[in-house]
C-alpha positions in Angstrom: -24.0 15.5 -17.1 -27.3 14.5 -15.7 -27.7 12.0 -13.0 -30.5 9.8 -11.7 -30.7 8.6 -8.1 -30.3 4.9 -7.7 -33.3 3.5 -5.8 -32.4 2.3 -2.3 -28.9 3.7 -2.4 -28.7 7.3 -1.2 -25.0 7.7 -2.0 -25.2 6.4 -5.6 -26.3 8.0 -8.8 -26.5 6.8 -12.4 -24.8 9.0 -15.0 -27.4 9.1 -17.8 -25.1 9.2 -20.8 -22.9 6.3 -20.0 -25.2 4.4 -17.5 -22.2 4.4 -15.0 -23.0 4.2 -11.3 -21.2 6.9 -9.3 -20.6 7.2 -5.6 -21.3 10.7 -4.5 -20.3 10.2 -0.9 -17.0 12.1 -0.9 -16.1 11.4 2.8 -16.4 7.7 2.1 -14.1 8.1 -0.9 -11.6 10.2 1.1 -11.6 7.4 3.8 -10.9 4.9 1.1 -8.0 6.9 -0.4 -6.5 7.5 3.1 -6.8 3.8 4.0 -5.2 2.8 0.7 -2.3 5.2 1.4 -1.8 3.8 4.9 -1.7 0.3 3.5 0.8 1.3 0.9 3.0 3.0 3.6 2.8 -0.2 5.7 3.8 -2.3 2.7 6.7 0.0 1.9 7.8 -0.1 5.5 7.8 -3.9 5.5 9.8 -3.9 2.2 12.4 -1.6 3.8 12.7 -3.7 6.9 13.2 -6.9 4.8 15.9 -5.1 2.8 17.6 -3.9 6.0 17.5 -7.4 7.4 19.0 -8.9 4.3 21.8 -6.2 4.5 22.4 -7.1 8.1 22.7 -10.8 7.4 25.1 -10.1 4.6 27.2 -7.9 6.9 27.3 -10.6 9.6 28.3 -13.2 7.1 31.1 -10.9 5.8 32.3 -10.3 9.4 32.2 -14.1 10.1 34.3 -14.7 7.0 36.8 -12.1 8.0 37.1 -13.5 11.5 37.6 -17.0 10.0 40.4 -15.7 7.7 42.1 -14.0 10.7 41.9 -17.0 12.9 43.3 -19.3 10.1 46.2 -16.9 9.8 
């Protein structure tokens, strides 16, 4: 594959066969991948906390219903 530098953009090249623009700055790509991974982990963490909160609410409601049943004899 042959590449041609993109004028005014030192980190970009054009792949001659497909005319695709490629970013050859690997550290920038690694930063992007790491950032995406951290955002995904944060999103997963929030989803887990929401699930845990729902389970706690369900448990509290069950306890309340059991206490009501005990107090009503």
